C-alpha positions as CSV (number, residue, x, y, z in Angstrom):
1,M,166.3,30.0,87.1
2,S,165.7,29.1,90.6
3,W,162.3,30.5,92.1
4,P,163.1,30.0,95.5
5,E,166.7,31.8,95.3
6,I,164.5,34.5,93.4
7,H,162.2,34.7,96.2
8,H,164.7,35.2,98.7
9,P,164.5,38.3,100.4
10,E,168.0,38.9,100.8
11,F,168.5,38.3,97.1
12,Q,166.1,40.8,96.4
13,Q,167.9,43.0,98.3
14,F,171.1,42.3,97.4
15,V,170.1,43.1,93.8
16,Q,168.4,46.7,94.4
17,D,171.9,47.4,96.6
18,H,174.2,47.0,94.1
19,L,172.3,47.7,90.7
20,Q,175.1,50.4,90.0
21,E,178.1,48.2,90.5
22,D,179.6,46.0,88.0
23,P,178.5,42.4,87.9
24,A,181.9,40.8,87.4
25,L,183.4,42.5,90.1
26,L,180.4,41.6,92.3
27,L,181.2,38.0,91.6
28,L,184.7,38.0,92.7
29,K,183.7,39.8,95.9
30,Y,180.8,38.3,97.1
31,T,181.7,34.3,96.2
32,G,180.7,32.3,99.2
33,R,179.5,35.2,101.2
34,V,175.9,35.1,100.3
35,P,173.1,32.9,101.5
36,F,171.7,32.7,97.9
37,D,172.5,31.8,94.2
38,L,175.1,34.9,93.7
39,K,175.3,34.1,89.9
40,E,171.5,34.4,89.7
41,A,171.8,37.7,91.4
42,V,174.4,39.1,89.4
43,Q,172.6,38.1,85.9
44,Q,169.5,40.2,87.7
45,I,171.6,42.9,87.9
46,A,173.4,42.7,84.4
47,S,170.1,42.5,82.5
48,R,168.5,45.3,84.5
49,Q,171.5,47.4,83.6
50,K,171.3,46.6,79.9
51,G,167.7,47.1,79.8
52,V,167.8,50.6,81.8
53,K,167.4,52.7,78.6
54,K,165.0,50.3,76.7
55,L,162.8,49.3,79.8
56,P,163.3,52.5,82.0
57,E,160.0,52.1,83.9
58,W,160.3,48.2,84.1
59,T,164.2,48.7,85.6
60,K,162.8,50.5,88.3
61,N,160.5,48.0,89.7
62,P,162.2,45.6,92.2
63,D,159.1,43.3,92.0
64,L,160.0,42.1,88.3
65,I,162.5,39.8,87.4
66,F,164.9,40.0,84.0
67,P,165.6,37.1,81.6
68,A,168.9,36.7,80.1
69,S,170.2,38.8,77.6
70,L,168.9,37.5,74.4
71,S,165.3,37.7,75.5
72,L,165.8,41.1,76.5
73,E,167.3,42.1,73.4
74,Q,164.6,40.5,71.4
75,S,161.7,42.7,73.3
76,S,160.1,45.7,72.2
77,S,161.1,49.1,74.2
78,E,158.4,50.7,76.4
79,E,158.3,53.3,74.0
80,T,157.8,51.2,70.8
81,A,155.1,48.9,72.9
82,K,153.3,52.4,74.0
83,F,152.9,53.3,70.7
84,K,151.7,50.2,69.3
85,S,149.0,50.6,72.2
86,E,147.5,53.8,71.1
87,G,144.0,53.8,69.7
88,L,143.6,49.9,70.5
89,E,140.9,48.6,73.1
90,G,138.1,46.3,73.9
91,A,137.0,43.6,75.9
92,S,139.8,40.9,75.0
93,M,143.1,40.6,73.5
94,I,145.6,38.0,73.1
95,D,149.1,37.9,72.4
96,L,150.1,34.7,70.7
97,T,154.0,35.0,71.1
98,G,154.2,36.4,74.4
99,G,158.0,36.6,75.1
100,F,159.1,38.9,77.8
101,G,155.7,40.8,78.0
102,V,156.7,44.4,76.8
103,D,153.9,44.5,74.4
104,S,151.8,42.2,76.3
105,F,151.5,44.6,79.1
106,Y,151.3,48.0,77.5
107,L,149.0,46.4,74.9
108,S,146.5,44.8,77.6
109,Q,145.9,48.4,79.0
110,G,143.0,49.3,76.6
111,F,141.5,46.0,77.2
112,D,139.8,44.4,80.1
113,K,141.0,40.7,79.7
114,A,144.4,39.5,78.0
115,V,145.8,36.1,77.0
116,Y,149.5,35.6,76.8
117,C,151.2,32.5,75.2
118,E,154.9,31.6,75.5
119,Q,156.2,28.1,74.4
120,Q,159.7,28.5,76.2
121,P,159.1,27.1,80.1
122,D,161.6,29.3,81.9
123,L,160.5,32.9,80.1
124,F,156.6,31.7,80.5
125,Q,157.3,31.4,84.2
126,L,159.0,34.8,84.6
127,T,157.0,37.0,82.4
128,K,153.9,35.4,84.2
129,H,155.3,36.3,87.4
130,N,156.1,39.8,86.0
131,L,152.3,40.1,84.8
132,E,150.9,39.5,87.3
133,K,152.9,41.8,89.7
134,L,152.3,44.8,86.9
135,A,148.4,43.9,86.1
136,P,147.0,41.5,88.8
137,E,143.8,39.3,87.7
138,K,144.0,41.0,84.0
139,F,145.9,38.0,82.3
140,E,145.1,34.3,81.5
141,F,148.3,32.4,80.6
142,F,148.9,29.5,78.2
143,Q,152.1,27.8,78.2
144,G,152.5,26.6,74.4
145,D,152.0,27.8,71.0
146,G,149.9,30.3,70.8
147,L,148.3,29.2,67.5
148,E,147.2,25.9,69.2
149,F,145.3,27.8,71.6
150,L,143.1,30.0,69.5
151,P,141.0,26.9,68.3
152,L,140.9,25.4,71.6
153,S,139.4,28.4,72.8
154,N,135.7,29.7,72.7
155,L,136.9,33.4,73.1
156,K,136.5,35.7,70.0
157,F,139.1,38.3,70.6
158,D,138.8,42.4,69.6
159,L,142.8,42.1,69.1
160,I,145.3,39.2,67.8
161,Y,149.1,40.2,68.4
162,A,152.1,38.6,67.3
163,D,155.7,38.9,67.0
164,P,157.2,35.9,65.3
165,A,160.6,34.8,65.4
166,R,163.0,36.5,63.1
167,R,165.4,33.8,62.9
168,G,165.8,30.2,61.3
169,K,167.7,27.4,62.9
170,G,170.8,28.3,61.6
171,N,170.6,32.1,63.1
172,Q,170.3,33.5,59.5
173,K,168.1,36.2,59.1
174,L,164.6,36.0,57.7
175,Y,163.0,38.2,55.2
176,K,159.6,36.9,54.1
177,I,156.6,36.4,56.7
178,Q,156.4,32.8,55.6
179,D,159.4,32.0,56.8
180,C,159.2,33.4,60.2
181,E,158.1,31.3,63.5
182,P,154.8,31.1,63.9
183,D,154.1,31.0,60.1
184,L,150.9,33.4,60.0
185,V,150.3,33.2,56.3
186,S,149.2,29.5,56.8
187,S,147.3,30.3,59.9
188,W,145.9,33.8,58.3
189,E,142.2,32.6,58.0
190,L,142.4,31.2,61.7
191,L,143.5,34.4,62.7
192,K,140.6,36.4,61.0
193,S,138.1,34.1,62.4
194,K,139.2,34.5,65.7
195,A,139.6,38.7,65.9
196,D,138.3,41.7,64.8
197,Q,141.6,43.3,64.4
198,I,144.9,41.7,63.9
199,L,148.6,43.6,64.5
200,L,151.8,41.7,63.7
201,K,155.6,43.0,64.2
202,Y,158.1,42.2,61.8
203,S,161.7,42.8,61.4
204,P,162.8,46.1,59.5
205,M,164.7,43.8,57.2
206,L,161.2,42.8,55.9
207,D,160.6,43.4,52.4
208,I,157.3,45.5,52.2
209,S,156.4,44.8,48.5
210,Q,156.6,41.0,49.4
211,A,154.9,41.4,52.6
212,L,151.7,42.6,51.1
213,G,152.2,39.9,48.5
214,E,151.8,37.2,51.2
215,L,149.2,39.0,53.3
216,P,147.6,41.1,50.7
217,E,144.3,41.9,53.1
218,I,146.8,43.8,55.4
219,Q,145.2,47.2,55.1
220,K,147.8,49.4,57.0
221,I,151.8,49.0,57.5
222,T,153.6,51.7,60.3
223,I,157.0,51.6,59.8
224,L,158.5,52.5,63.4
225,S,161.8,54.3,63.9
226,V,163.3,55.4,66.9
227,K,165.8,58.5,66.7
228,N,166.3,58.0,62.6
229,E,166.7,54.2,63.3
230,V,163.9,52.0,61.6
231,K,163.0,49.3,64.6
232,E,159.9,47.7,63.8
233,L,157.2,47.2,60.8
234,L,153.7,46.8,62.2
235,L,151.0,45.0,59.7
236,F,147.4,46.0,60.7
237,W,143.9,44.5,59.5
238,D,140.9,45.5,60.8
239,R,137.4,43.7,59.8
240,N,135.6,46.9,60.2
241,N,137.6,48.9,58.0
242,S,135.9,49.8,55.0
243,N,138.6,52.0,53.3
244,K,139.9,50.0,50.7
245,Q,143.1,52.2,50.2
246,R,145.9,50.6,51.8
247,E,147.8,52.9,54.2
248,I,151.3,53.3,54.8
249,K,152.6,55.5,57.6
250,I,156.0,56.0,58.9
251,Q,156.9,57.4,62.2
252,D,159.9,58.2,63.9
253,L,159.7,58.5,68.0
254,G,162.5,60.6,69.8
255,N,162.1,63.3,67.4
256,N,159.7,65.8,66.4
257,H,159.3,64.7,62.8
258,P,155.5,64.7,61.8
259,A,154.4,61.0,60.8
260,F,154.3,60.6,56.7
261,T,151.3,59.0,55.7
262,F,150.9,58.0,52.2
263,S,149.1,55.0,49.8
264,P,150.7,53.0,47.5
265,Q,148.7,54.4,44.8
266,E,150.1,58.0,45.3
267,E,153.4,57.0,45.0
268,E,153.0,55.2,41.9
269,Q,151.1,58.5,40.4
270,A,153.3,61.2,41.8
271,V,156.3,62.3,39.7
272,S,160.1,63.3,40.4
273,Q,161.7,67.0,39.5
274,I,165.1,66.7,38.7
275,S,167.8,69.4,39.4
276,E,171.3,70.3,39.9
277,V,172.0,71.5,43.6
278,E,170.5,74.5,45.3
279,K,171.7,75.9,49.0
280,Y,170.3,72.9,50.7
281,L,170.6,69.0,50.7
282,I,167.9,67.1,51.8
283,E,167.8,63.4,53.3
284,P,164.2,61.8,54.5
285,I,164.2,60.2,57.6
286,S,165.4,56.1,57.3
287,G,161.4,55.2,57.5
288,I,160.8,57.2,54.5
289,L,163.3,55.4,52.6
290,K,162.6,52.2,53.5
291,S,158.9,52.8,52.3
292,G,160.2,53.4,48.9
293,S,158.2,56.5,48.7
294,F,160.6,58.7,46.7
295,K,158.5,60.6,44.3
296,L,155.8,61.5,46.5
297,F,158.0,62.7,49.2
298,G,159.7,65.2,46.7
299,Q,156.2,66.0,45.5
300,R,154.8,66.9,48.6
301,F,158.0,69.4,50.0
302,G,158.1,70.8,46.8
303,L,162.1,69.5,46.5
304,Q,164.0,68.3,43.5
305,K,165.7,65.0,43.3
306,L,169.4,65.0,42.1
307,D,169.2,62.0,40.0
308,L,166.4,59.4,39.4
309,N,168.4,57.1,41.8
310,S,169.8,59.3,44.1
311,H,167.2,59.8,47.1
312,L,168.5,63.4,48.2
313,Y,166.8,65.9,47.3
314,T,167.3,70.0,47.1
315,C,165.9,73.2,47.5
316,S,166.5,77.0,47.8
317,E,164.0,77.2,51.3
318,I,163.7,74.9,53.5
319,P,159.8,73.3,53.9
320,E,158.1,73.6,57.3
321,N,157.8,70.3,59.3
322,I,159.8,68.3,57.1
323,P,160.6,64.8,58.2
324,A,164.3,64.9,57.3
325,R,167.9,65.4,57.9
326,I,168.7,69.0,56.2
327,F,172.4,70.1,55.0
328,E,173.1,73.6,54.1
329,I,176.0,73.5,51.2
330,K,179.3,75.4,51.5
331,E,180.8,74.3,48.4
332,E,181.2,71.4,46.0
333,V,184.6,70.0,46.7
334,S,187.1,68.5,44.1
335,P,188.0,64.8,45.1
336,K,191.6,65.4,45.4
337,K,193.7,64.8,48.4
338,K,195.1,68.4,48.7
339,E,191.8,70.1,48.3
340,I,190.2,67.4,50.9
341,Q,192.8,67.8,53.6
342,S,192.8,71.8,53.2
343,R,188.9,71.7,53.8
344,F,189.5,69.7,56.9
345,P,192.9,70.1,58.6
346,T,191.8,68.0,61.4
347,G,191.0,65.1,59.3
348,K,187.7,64.9,61.0
349,V,184.5,65.0,59.0
350,N,181.2,63.2,58.6
351,I,181.1,61.0,55.5
352,L,177.5,60.1,53.5
353,T,177.2,58.8,50.6
354,R,174.1,58.2,48.5
355,N,174.3,56.4,44.9
356,Y,177.9,57.3,44.8
357,S,181.0,56.0,43.2
358,S,182.7,55.4,46.7
359,K,181.6,54.1,50.1
360,P,182.1,56.0,53.2
361,E,184.9,53.8,54.7
362,E,186.7,54.0,51.0
363,I,186.4,57.7,51.3
364,K,188.3,57.9,54.7
365,K,190.9,55.7,53.9
366,K,191.8,57.5,51.0
367,F,191.7,60.8,52.0
368,G,193.0,60.1,55.6
369,L,189.4,61.2,57.3
370,K,187.5,59.7,60.4
371,D,184.2,60.8,61.6
372,G,184.0,63.8,63.7
373,G,183.4,67.6,63.9
374,E,180.5,69.3,63.1
375,D,181.1,69.6,58.9
376,F,179.7,66.5,56.8
377,L,181.2,65.4,53.2
378,I,178.2,64.1,51.1
379,G,179.1,62.1,48.0
380,T,176.1,61.7,45.5
381,K,175.3,61.5,41.8
382,T,173.4,63.9,40.2
383,V,172.7,65.1,36.6
384,G,175.9,66.0,36.1
385,G,177.5,63.3,37.3
386,F,179.4,62.0,40.9
387,K,180.4,65.3,43.2
388,L,181.2,65.9,46.9
389,F,179.7,68.5,49.2
390,W,181.1,69.9,52.3
391,C,178.0,70.8,54.3
392,K,176.7,71.6,57.6
393,R,173.9,70.0,59.2
394,I,170.9,72.2,60.2
395,K,169.3,71.4,63.6
């Protein structure tokens, strides 16, 4: 990235003037006709276009610079960053793995001072520029490994935040905390010695039980989703928390679902009631499925499970404020081609399976179906065996 180019007034004006245009066409149209690096300008336009839904406030700010797509893809959204910042405040915080700085900025709003750390030189310079524009005089900047900065600093922080890299050298996905970079398991005692609170963000693919085995002092896990898609796992430790019972919280943003909070002990003690289908099928939101709270979810809302290993539930009356998708059963359908085609003559129906003998793609291929319309065909195992149900979703 050429910083003189970025700060060129005509460069900035070009970016703002062409935000709604096709970047590829801009390259063709303006090559050799502008007094600045056209590729850099077009990259800024493309990055802002990609980030408009994820970072609506930032993409509207003409003073900010955007990175290439990978750093943008890996950053938190404004929505999830704001959620993480709720209730966190104090004199100082540090982000050990600053990245594009979205979490750094929103978390810093509850603190007097903040430290941003980042190892990649280009990303460090870019984000330093942005944070100085967004929060003048609030941040101290350290280019390098945040774990190397901690023992060098005389500060003790109210909050340490980190979002370790979730892919290894071969670009493979990592599911253990200790395999992520930096390794915060080996550095746990250092983190505790330098902060009163620690907040760690990990991939939704992380195994929760294994995470708690690696960091048994974690007191709270938040499974954070947006519109029923799990985005982040947040691990939290508070030195002053006297409550020894661990808490797991499921929060879905973008819907009106209430938070679902429980302790592992509650799940262990809960009992599932098994029943054949009644009037409705209930599918818990994805965060609850991720949490493994299969018995307690049913118990809390007075639901019956269809089978011990089928994480669909049934009831004759819909519970209030239930964090779930709700389907009204129209009828049970025989898995025969003629019957399926007579129910769905257009060939359009949304397929959902849970603990069923076939996967959705196999059902589509077998019966010549494709996704679409308002109807659902739900396959699952009940106490009576594998069954298909024609349903309508209740919104």
